N, C-alpha and C positions, 0 to 999 in steps of 0.2 A: 504493500500500500504506500503510495506517494503522499507524504504529509508535509505541508508547508508550515514552518514555524514563523509566526507573525508577531512582531513586537510593536505595539502602537505607542507612539510617544509624541504628543503634540506640544507645541511651544508655549501655549497660553495658559499654563497652570496658574491658579490663583491662591489656593490655600498655602502652598509652598512655591513661591515664584521660581520659575526655571528649575523645578525640582529634578527633571530628568537628567540634567547635566550638573546639578549641584553635587559636590563631593560628599559622599558617605564613606567615612573612613578615608581611604587613600585613592578612591576612584569614583567616577560619576555614577549616580544611581543606576542609569540604564545599563551600565557595563555588567552589573551583577546578573541581570537577566540574559544579556548577550552571552556571557560566559556559560551559564547553565544550558542555554539552547545549543551552543556550539559543541558542548560535550554530549549532547543527546544524539547518538548515532542513528536512531530510528527516525529522526527528522530528515527529510530529503533535501531541504533547503531552509535557510533562516534569513529573514529580511526584517528590516525596521521600516515602519510606515510613519513618516513624520512630515510636517509642513514647514519645519524649521531648519535653516542652514546650519546653525550651531549644533543642534542635536544630530543632524546628518553627519557632520564632521566628527563628533564624538563617537558616533556609531562606527564610522569608518576607521578611526584610530583603534577602536576595540575589535576590529576585524570583521565588521558587518556593514559594508557600504550599502546604503539604501539604493535600490534600483530606480526609485522615483521619489518625487516630492508630492506629498498628498495635497490635493486641492484645499484651499482655505475654507471652502464651505463644508468640508468634512473634518475640520479641526476646531469646531466651535464647542461651547459648553453643552449645546443641545445635540451635538453629533453623537450618534449611537455606535457602539462597537460593531453591531451588525453591518452598518453602512461602511465602516472601515474595512471589514473583512471582505465584503462584496466588492469594494473598489480594488483590493489587492488581487482577488480572483480574476476580475475582469481585465486587469492590467496584464497578468500573465497569459490568460487565454487569448488575448489579442495577439500574443507572440507565439501561439500554438504550444504553450507550456501548461500542462494540466496536472492538477493535484486531486487526489481522492478525498482529502480532508485538510482542514486547517487547524493548527494548534495555536491558540491565542495565548500569549504570555505577557501579562501586564507588568511593566517595570516598577509599578507602585507596590508590588509584592516581590521584593528583591531576593528573598531567601528561600531556597528550595533545597531539599536533600539531594545528594549527588545524583541519584538515579531516578529521581521523582518523575521526570518527563518521560523517560523510557518506560518506566513502570506504568504510567498513565496510558501511554500508547499501546502497550501490550494488553492492558485491561480493556481499552476501547476496542481493539481489534477482536479480542476473544469474546467480548460481550455482544458483538454485532449490533450495538445500539446506534441510534442516530447521533448521539453526543456523549461526552463525558465531562464532568466538572470535578474539581478538587473541592473537598468540603472539610468542615470541622464540626464536631458535635455541638448541639445547642445545650447550654446549661439547663438543668431541669426547671429552674424557676422561669425560664423564657420559653419552655416547650409550648408549641401551638395549642396543645390540649389544655393548657392552663392559661391561655390568652383569651381576652374578651374584646368584643367589638360593641360599640354603641348602636342601639336600634333607633328607629325614628321616634319611638315614644320616650326616649331618654333613658331607657333601661339597658342592661347589658345582655349579650348572648355569647355563648362559647364560640370562639373564632372558628373551630372546626365544624360547627353545625350540630354537635351532639347535644342531647337534652340534659344529660347528667354528666357532671364533671368527674374526672378520674380523681379519686380522693388520695390515693397513695402514690408517692414518688416512684416506688418500685414497680408500679404497674404502667408507668408512662412508656410509650414506645419511643425508641431512639429517634431523634430528629436531627437534621443537619442544616447548616447554612453554607452557602458558597464562600470560600475564603479568598477568591479573586486570583489565585495563583496560576491555575491551568484550566483552559477550556479547549476541548477538541470537538469539532463538528464536521460531519460529512459535507463535502462541497455541494452536493445536490440539495441538502437541507438548507444551507445558507442561501442558495439561489432561490429557494422557495420562501425566503423571508423569515428564517428563524435561526437562532444559535443553539436550539435545543431539540427541536423535532418532537417526535412522539415518545421516544424512549431515551432515558438518560442514565448512563452508567456513572460510577463515581469512584474516587479514591480518597482516603483520609490523609490529610496533610499532618505534618508534625506541628502541634500547637506551640511548641517552644520557638519555632521560626516564624510564627504568624505576625505579620504587620501589613496593613494596607494604607499606604501613605497618602493622606489627603490634607492633613493639617500639620502645623508645626509640632503639636504634641505627638502625632504619629511619627514624625521625623525623629524626635527625641527618643521615642520607643525603639525605633530602628537602630539608633546609635547604641542603646543599651544592649539590644540583642547582639549586635556586632561584637561587643566586648566579651561576650560569653561563648561565641561559636568560632569555629574555624571551617571555612567553606573550601 
């Protein structure tokens, strides 16, 4: 299976300005994800999708020269990951280069275990699912079976639609949330307008490596993680 590794990195970040090329430890943030992707032998190719010349240069220095600059209209706060993936697929197919799937690797989640990407690809292929996402368990106090939504009458209902709440923590089913580290999707599914499709496989990430950088507090958390790990 031919799988494209795609690293999206726009220039207009606001929570942490210029975060994709801001130094985390001794190298730009984006370089952590480039390094992980280049070590994943099951990826057929790895590219960076950016609208920014400085980010493009940093990617090239890290060994991953972007094959294109993303159009400005796909680098806005409102631009979706799906649109970015669709653009990359269209770019390559216009050159008669085809991939069976795309592995989206967000640089805002810089820390991945050494073989995480290969493990995810192996699980994705063996599952025959439309997509795969990396996940972390949801703490029991936030489990959707213990969550409530307001009704139109101002009262609450259980978010899952059940009539009776599960009373014991031990009886709660395991629930997961996306951790933002790895997304893999069949190209055909992306073309049909989805990053997930009808069937979603998953792998669990290492919670000790988890950070999703959106704010300065997230950046400080990443710096703390970096002092504790060796990648």
